[in-house]
C-alpha positions in Angstrom: 15.0 -26.3 -6.0 17.1 -23.3 -4.8 19.2 -25.6 -2.6 20.0 -27.8 -5.7 21.3 -24.8 -7.6 23.4 -23.7 -4.6 24.9 -27.2 -4.3 25.7 -27.3 -8.0 27.3 -23.9 -7.8 29.4 -24.9 -4.8 30.5 -28.1 -6.6 31.5 -26.1 -9.7 33.5 -23.7 -7.6 35.3 -26.6 -5.9 36.3 -28.0 -9.3 37.8 -24.7 -10.3 40.0 -24.7 -7.2 41.7 -27.9 -8.5 44.4 -27.5 -11.1 43.1 -28.4 -14.5 44.6 -31.6 -15.9 46.4 -30.8 -19.2 48.4 -33.1 -21.4 49.3 -32.0 -24.9 52.0 -33.1 -27.3 53.6 -29.8 -28.5 56.3 -31.2 -30.9 58.1 -34.4 -32.0 61.6 -34.1 -33.3 64.9 -35.9 -33.9 67.4 -34.6 -31.5 70.4 -36.7 -32.7 70.8 -39.3 -35.4 73.8 -41.4 -36.5 74.4 -44.3 -38.9 77.7 -46.1 -39.4 78.6 -49.1 -41.7 82.3 -49.5 -41.0 82.7 -52.7 -43.0 80.9 -51.7 -46.2 81.0 -52.5 -49.0 82.6 -55.9 -48.0 79.6 -56.5 -45.7 77.3 -56.6 -48.7 79.2 -59.5 -50.3 78.3 -62.0 -47.6 74.9 -63.6 -46.7 73.2 -61.3 -44.2 72.7 -63.3 -40.9 72.3 -60.5 -38.4 72.9 -60.6 -34.7 71.2 -57.6 -33.2 72.2 -55.8 -30.0 69.7 -53.2 -28.9 70.0 -50.5 -26.2 67.1 -48.4 -25.1 67.1 -45.4 -22.7 64.7 -42.7 -21.8 65.2 -39.3 -20.1 63.2 -36.3 -19.3 63.7 -32.7 -18.2 61.6 -29.7 -17.4 62.1 -27.0 -19.9 59.7 -24.4 -18.6 56.6 -24.2 -16.3 54.5 -27.2 -17.4 56.7 -28.0 -20.4 58.8 -31.1 -20.5 61.2 -32.7 -23.0 61.2 -36.5 -23.1 63.9 -38.3 -25.1 64.1 -41.9 -26.2 67.6 -43.0 -27.2 67.7 -46.2 -29.4 71.0 -47.8 -30.3 71.1 -50.8 -32.6 74.3 -52.5 -33.3 74.0 -55.3 -35.9 76.9 -57.7 -36.7 77.3 -60.8 -38.8 76.5 -63.7 -36.4 79.3 -65.9 -37.9 82.2 -63.5 -37.9 81.1 -60.9 -35.4 82.1 -58.0 -37.7 79.9 -55.0 -37.4 77.4 -54.6 -40.2 76.0 -51.3 -39.0 75.4 -49.1 -36.0 72.3 -46.9 -35.9 71.5 -44.5 -33.2 68.6 -42.1 -32.7 67.4 -39.7 -30.0 63.7 -39.2 -30.7 62.4 -36.3 -28.6 59.1 -34.7 -27.8 57.9 -31.6 -26.0 54.9 -32.2 -23.8 52.7 -29.6 -22.1 51.7 -31.2 -18.7 49.9 -29.5 -15.8 47.6 -30.7 -13.0 49.8 -33.8 -12.6 52.4 -33.9 -9.8 54.7 -36.3 -7.9 54.7 -40.0 -8.7 51.9 -39.5 -11.3 54.0 -36.9 -13.2 57.1 -39.2 -12.9 55.1 -42.1 -14.3 53.7 -40.0 -17.2 57.2 -38.8 -18.2 58.8 -42.3 -17.7 56.2 -44.5 -19.3 53.3 -42.7 -21.1 55.4 -40.2 -23.0 57.9 -42.7 -24.3 55.0 -44.9 -25.5 53.9 -41.9 -27.6 57.4 -41.3 -29.0 58.5 -44.9 -29.7 56.6 -45.4 -33.0 58.4 -42.4 -34.4 61.8 -43.6 -33.2 61.0 -47.1 -34.7 60.1 -45.6 -38.1 63.2 -43.4 -38.1 65.5 -46.4 -37.3 63.9 -48.5 -40.0 64.2 -45.7 -42.6 67.8 -45.0 -41.6 68.9 -48.7 -41.8 67.1 -49.1 -45.1 68.9 -46.0 -46.5 72.1 -47.7 -45.4 71.4 -50.6 -47.8 70.2 -53.0 -45.2 66.7 -54.5 -44.7 64.6 -52.6 -42.1 65.2 -53.5 -38.5 61.5 -53.8 -37.6 61.9 -53.2 -33.9 59.2 -54.9 -31.7 56.9 -52.8 -29.6 58.4 -51.9 -26.2 56.5 -52.1 -22.9 57.6 -48.8 -21.3 55.3 -49.5 -18.3 57.3 -52.6 -17.5 60.6 -50.7 -18.0 59.4 -47.9 -15.7 58.3 -50.4 -13.0 61.7 -52.2 -13.2 63.5 -48.8 -12.9 61.4 -47.9 -9.8 62.1 -51.3 -8.2 65.9 -50.9 -8.8 65.8 -47.4 -7.3 63.9 -48.7 -4.2 66.4 -51.6 -3.8 69.3 -49.2 -4.0 67.8 -46.8 -1.5 67.2 -49.7 0.9 70.8 -50.9 0.5 72.1 -47.4 1.1 69.9 -47.1 4.2 71.2 -50.4 5.5 74.8 -49.2 4.9 74.4 -45.9 6.8 72.8 -47.7 9.8 75.7 -50.1 10.1 
């Protein structure tokens, strides 16, 4: 019985040596927002047959010890499909501050590149819809985005570029 207590105490001490995993969303905010409708009011006189161009980027930076800012930049350019004239251009940088500790290396990179953008995207989506609606257009209703797949593609491209650079230096 005394041995069991000693083993449990040793296991608890071993757990205290490991850094505690901490993940907390500190704040969500809009870092930058823009809406342009360069061809209004003429654009409202025609039937709305939109052609949507969407650009999506993510970035992250360490702000302080264990504090990271993650930013999703969404740019939507919508034009009339028949004429090609721009109906509107909406852009938002949706950001969040995340307190993260006990995660390092590839796991931290994955958290910042995929998990955090998944948390922020619904806010960016709602903001774009609201912005477009206030511009006099129907909401854009962006489809959900698979940031896991985007992160995997980014890592694959980086690995391919590193391989190509390695081949060039050996030649």
